[in-house]
C-alpha positions in Angstrom: -0.4 -1.6 -20.2 -0.9 0.9 -17.6 0.5 -1.3 -14.9 3.4 -2.2 -16.1 5.0 1.3 -17.2 4.5 2.3 -13.0 6.1 -0.6 -12.1 8.9 -0.8 -14.2 8.8 3.2 -14.0 11.9 3.8 -15.6 11.1 7.5 -16.7 12.4 8.1 -13.4 15.7 7.3 -13.8 18.5 9.9 -14.1 19.0 11.0 -18.0 23.1 9.6 -17.6 21.2 5.9 -17.2 18.4 6.6 -19.7 21.1 7.2 -22.1 23.3 4.4 -21.0 20.6 1.7 -21.3 18.8 2.6 -24.5 22.5 2.9 -26.5 23.4 -0.1 -24.6 20.5 -2.1 -25.8 21.1 -1.1 -29.4 24.5 -2.1 -29.0 23.4 -5.1 -28.2 21.0 -5.8 -30.4 22.8 -4.6 -33.5 26.3 -7.0 -32.6 24.1 -9.9 -32.3 22.1 -9.1 -35.6 25.6 -8.7 -37.8 26.0 -12.6 -36.8 22.6 -13.5 -38.0 23.1 -11.3 -41.1 23.7 -13.9 -43.3 20.6 -16.1 -42.5 17.9 -12.8 -42.3 19.2 -10.6 -44.6 20.4 -7.0 -43.3 16.0 -5.9 -44.6 15.5 -7.3 -41.0 18.0 -6.0 -39.5 15.7 -2.7 -40.1 12.8 -3.8 -38.2 14.3 -5.6 -35.1 16.8 -1.9 -35.0 12.8 -0.3 -35.0 11.5 -2.6 -32.4 14.7 -1.9 -30.2 12.8 1.8 -30.3 9.6 1.4 -29.9 10.7 -0.6 -26.4 12.6 2.3 -24.8 10.0 5.4 -26.0 8.2 2.6 -23.7 10.5 3.1 -21.2 12.8 6.0 -21.3 11.9 10.0 -22.3 12.3 10.9 -25.3 15.7 12.5 -25.6 17.4 9.4 -25.3 14.6 7.9 -27.8 16.1 10.2 -30.6 18.9 9.5 -29.9 18.2 5.5 -30.0 17.0 6.6 -33.9 19.6 8.5 -34.9 22.4 6.6 -33.3 20.5 2.5 -34.9 19.9 4.2 -38.4 23.6 4.7 -38.4 24.7 1.3 -37.1 22.7 -0.6 -39.7 23.6 2.1 -42.8 27.4 1.2 -41.5 27.2 -2.4 -40.9 24.2 -3.4 -42.8 23.8 -1.7 -46.1 25.4 -2.5 -49.0 29.0 -1.4 -49.0 29.6 -2.6 -45.8 32.1 -0.9 -43.1 31.4 2.5 -44.8 28.5 5.7 -45.4 27.6 5.3 -49.1 24.7 3.5 -50.0 25.4 2.0 -52.9 21.3 1.7 -54.8 18.7 3.9 -54.5 16.5 1.8 -52.7 18.5 0.3 -50.3 18.5 5.1 -49.9 15.6 5.2 -50.3 15.3 2.5 -47.5 17.5 3.8 -45.1 15.4 7.6 -45.3 12.1 6.1 -44.3 14.0 4.1 -41.8 14.9 7.5 -39.8 11.3 9.0 -40.5 9.4 6.3 -38.8 12.4 4.9 -35.7 12.0 9.1 -35.2 8.2 9.2 -35.5 7.5 6.5 -33.6 10.0 7.3 -30.4 8.0 10.6 -30.5 3.9 9.4 -31.4 4.8 6.6 -28.5 5.6 10.2 -26.5 3.1 12.3 -26.8 0.6 8.7 -26.0 2.5 8.3 -22.7 1.9 12.9 -21.7 -1.6 11.5 -22.2 -2.1 8.3 -20.1 -0.2 10.7 -17.7 -2.5 13.5 -17.8 -5.4 10.7 -17.9 -3.8 8.7 -14.9 -3.0 11.8 -12.8 -6.4 13.0 -13.0 -7.3 10.1 -12.4 -5.4 10.4 -8.9 -6.5 14.1 -8.1 -10.0 13.2 -8.2 -9.9 9.4 -6.2 -7.7 12.1 -4.0 -10.5 14.2 -3.4 -13.0 11.9 -3.3 -10.7 11.0 -0.3 -10.5 14.6 1.4 -14.6 14.6 0.8 -15.1 11.2 2.9 -12.5 12.1 5.2 -14.6 15.1 6.3 -17.7 14.3 6.5 -16.2 11.6 9.0 -14.5 13.3 10.9 -17.6 15.5 10.3 -19.4 13.1 13.2 -16.5 11.5 14.9 -14.5 15.0 15.6 -17.5 16.8 16.3 -19.6 14.4 18.3 -16.8 14.0 21.2 -15.3 17.7 20.8 -19.3 19.0 21.9 -19.7 16.5 24.8 -17.1 17.8 26.6 -17.7 21.8 25.5 -20.9 21.0 26.7 -20.3 18.8 30.0 -17.2 21.8 30.7 -20.1 24.7 30.3 -22.6 22.5 32.1 -20.4 22.4 36.3 -19.2 25.6 35.6 -22.5 27.3 35.7 -23.1 29.2 39.0 -26.7 28.8 38.4 -26.9 24.8 38.2 -26.8 23.4 41.3 -24.9 19.4 41.0 -25.2 17.0 42.4 -22.1 14.5 43.5 -23.1 12.0 41.3 -24.4 14.0 38.3 -20.4 15.5 39.0 -19.2 13.0 38.3 -20.7 11.7 35.8 -20.6 14.9 33.2 -16.8 14.3 34.2 -17.1 10.4 33.1 -18.7 11.5 29.9 -15.5 14.0 29.4 -12.5 11.2 30.5 -14.4 8.3 27.4 -15.3 12.4 25.0 -11.4 12.9 25.7 -10.3 9.1 24.9 -12.1 8.7 21.9 -11.2 11.9 20.0 -7.8 10.8 21.2 -8.1 7.6 19.5 -9.3 9.3 16.5 -5.9 11.2 16.1 -3.7 8.8 16.8 -5.2 6.7 14.2 -4.9 10.5 11.7 -1.3 10.8 13.5 -0.8 6.8 12.5 -1.6 6.1 8.8 0.3 10.1 8.2 3.7 7.6 9.0 2.6 5.0 7.1 1.9 6.8 4.2 5.6 9.3 4.3 7.2 6.2 5.0 8.4 6.7 8.9 7.3 3.5 10.2 10.4 1.9 11.2 9.4 -1.0 13.2 12.4 -2.2 16.1 12.1 -5.2 16.8 13.0 -5.7 20.3 11.3 -9.4 22.8 8.1 -9.5 24.1 5.2 -11.4 25.6 2.5 -11.2 23.1 -0.2 -12.7 25.8 1.0 -9.0 27.4 0.1 -6.6 24.2 -3.0 -9.0 23.8 -4.1 -8.2 27.6 -3.1 -4.6 27.1 -5.4 -4.8 23.8 -8.6 -5.6 25.5 -8.0 -3.6 28.8 -7.8 -0.4 26.8 -11.1 -1.9 24.8 -12.8 -2.7 27.7 -15.6 0.7 27.7 -17.1 -0.7 25.0 -17.4 -3.9 25.5 -20.1 -3.2 28.0 -21.8 -6.0 25.4 -19.4 -7.8 24.9 -17.7 -10.2 26.0 -13.9 -11.2 24.7 -12.2 -14.3 25.6 -8.6 -14.8 25.9 -6.9 -17.8 27.0 -2.9 -17.1 27.2 -0.8 -20.1 26.6 2.1 -19.8 28.5 4.0 -22.2 26.5 4.7 -19.7 23.8 7.5 -18.5 23.7 8.7 -14.7 23.3 8.5 -12.9 19.8 10.4 -10.6 18.5 8.6 -7.7 17.9 8.6 -4.1 17.1 5.3 -4.2 20.6 4.0 -0.6 19.7 2.8 -1.6 16.2 1.7 -5.5 17.4 -0.4 -3.9 20.3 -1.4 -1.2 18.2 -2.8 -4.2 15.3 -4.7 -6.1 18.9 -6.2 -2.4 19.5 -7.6 -1.5 16.2 -8.6 -5.1 15.8 -10.1 -6.3 18.5 -12.4 -2.2 18.9 -13.3 -3.2 15.4 -14.6 -5.9 16.6 -16.5 -4.1 18.9 -18.1 -1.6 16.9 -19.3 -3.6 13.8 -20.7 -6.3 15.7 -24.1 -6.8 17.5 -24.7 -6.4 21.4 -23.1 -10.1 23.3 -21.5 -11.5 20.4 -18.1 -13.3 21.3 -14.8 -12.2 20.1 -12.2 -14.2 20.4 -7.6 -14.0 20.1 -5.9 -16.6 19.6 -1.8 -16.8 19.7 0.1 -19.1 18.3 3.5 -19.7 15.2 4.9 -21.4 12.8 8.1 -22.5 12.1 8.9 -18.4 11.0 6.4 -16.5 11.8 3.6 -15.6 14.7 -0.1 -15.8 13.9 -2.5 -14.2 15.6 -6.0 -14.5 15.2 -9.0 -12.7 16.0 -12.1 -14.0 15.5 -15.6 -13.3 16.3 -19.4 -15.1 16.0 -21.3 -12.2 14.4 -23.0 -11.2 10.9 -19.5 -11.3 9.1 -18.3 -9.4 5.7 -20.1 -8.9 2.6 -18.6 -11.3 -0.2 -18.4 -8.4 -2.4 -16.6 -6.0 0.0 -14.3 -8.5 2.2 -11.0 -7.5 -0.9 -12.4 -3.3 0.9 -12.0 -3.4 4.2 -7.9 -2.2 4.2 -8.3 0.8 1.6 -8.6 3.9 4.2 -11.8 5.3 5.2 -13.5 2.7 2.9 -17.0 2.1 6.0 -19.4 -1.7 4.9 -22.1 -0.5 2.8 -25.6 0.2 5.4 -23.7 0.3 8.5 -24.1 3.0 10.7 -22.6 6.6 12.0 -18.7 5.7 13.4 -15.7 5.3 12.3 -13.5 6.8 10.2 -12.3 3.7 8.3 -8.9 4.2 9.6 -8.4 1.5 11.5 -8.6 -1.4 8.9 -6.4 0.7 6.9 -3.1 1.3 9.4 -3.9 -2.9 10.8 -2.8 -3.6 7.4 -0.4 -1.0 7.5 1.8 -1.9 10.5 1.7 -5.7 9.9 3.4 -4.6 6.5 6.0 -2.5 8.2 6.7 -5.9 9.7 6.9 -7.3 7.0 3.5 -8.9 7.8 0.5 -10.5 5.9 -3.1 -9.8 7.0 -6.6 -11.7 6.0 -9.6 -11.3 6.3 -12.3 -14.3 6.3 -16.0 -15.1 7.0 -16.0 -18.7 9.1 -18.5 -21.1 8.3 -20.6 -21.2 11.8 -20.8 -17.3 11.6 -18.7 -14.2 12.3 -15.2 -13.3 10.5 -11.4 -13.5 11.5 -8.3 -12.0 11.1 -5.3 -14.3 11.4 -1.7 -11.8 11.1 0.7 -13.7 10.3 4.6 -11.5 11.8 8.1 -13.8 10.8 10.3 -12.8 13.6 12.5 -14.6 15.4 11.8 -16.9 18.6 12.9 -17.7 22.3 14.2 -20.8 21.9 16.0 -20.2 18.8 18.6 -17.9 21.0 18.7 -21.3 23.4 19.8 -23.4 21.0 22.0 -20.7 19.8 23.3 -21.1 23.3 23.5 -25.1 23.8 
């Protein structure tokens, strides 16, 4: 029920719009009841109007609902309680019914509003708890992911600057290499945090242009080459592929994160394979490995922010795959993770786009 209320979002409408919709609902119901009152009776009309007031109480704020309760009572009196088309009530029984109707409608509106307020407070508390948990998870992850490269850089620089330490050219080059690797690692984590911030703020606006996905794959592989010493990355470019009209920056980041995730979380000597194809409407990218795969009960969670698989070693903030999902959705695409029957995992990215053949056909 709570999810449905969130989905409707009618309480975020302007006051003017809430008043207008709620009044129209009452009037429309009254018109329908007026033409069927001979069959259902004017007492049944009261129950129907009460039902509409209840629906309004679920959808809107308290003031529009109270207006509906008052309006429905007046409509019931004027158009349905004999004698009709005037404000008189012929019998004490009908007068009591009218009074009870107004009281019940008002109580119903207030109670429904109070229930929704309690639900809102519970939901806010739940979201606050989740935010604190995510914040703690982020701090725990960053305490390692950012501190380690920073410590490496500081230690290497201190060693180089130490006048009492006599360094050979090889040792100096090794320290420079450590600084470079640590700086790239630090930059990658900062880029992931910035990407996630852009996604949450809704600042990701894809800019589609014609691109060669084969080149994007090669670029993503090259960027991951320093971490691929103990893995084999296989990609056979298909020269017959058309050009795709995509945001090349987002697609390259998706590829980079998928390859990096496979390198980081599969055993040594694992083979990682990238395949690119297309259907009538989609560019399809698949990243496969022959590692250990994912626990079935965690497959639906791996794209959540800061989520890390149970029993995984240190490393990673849990942002890479959530960025993959966010960038893919930003381009109206879909990402899927499945375990392969022969062992390992397969990520499938499908992004709707135009193909270069379509341009050629139009020109012809």
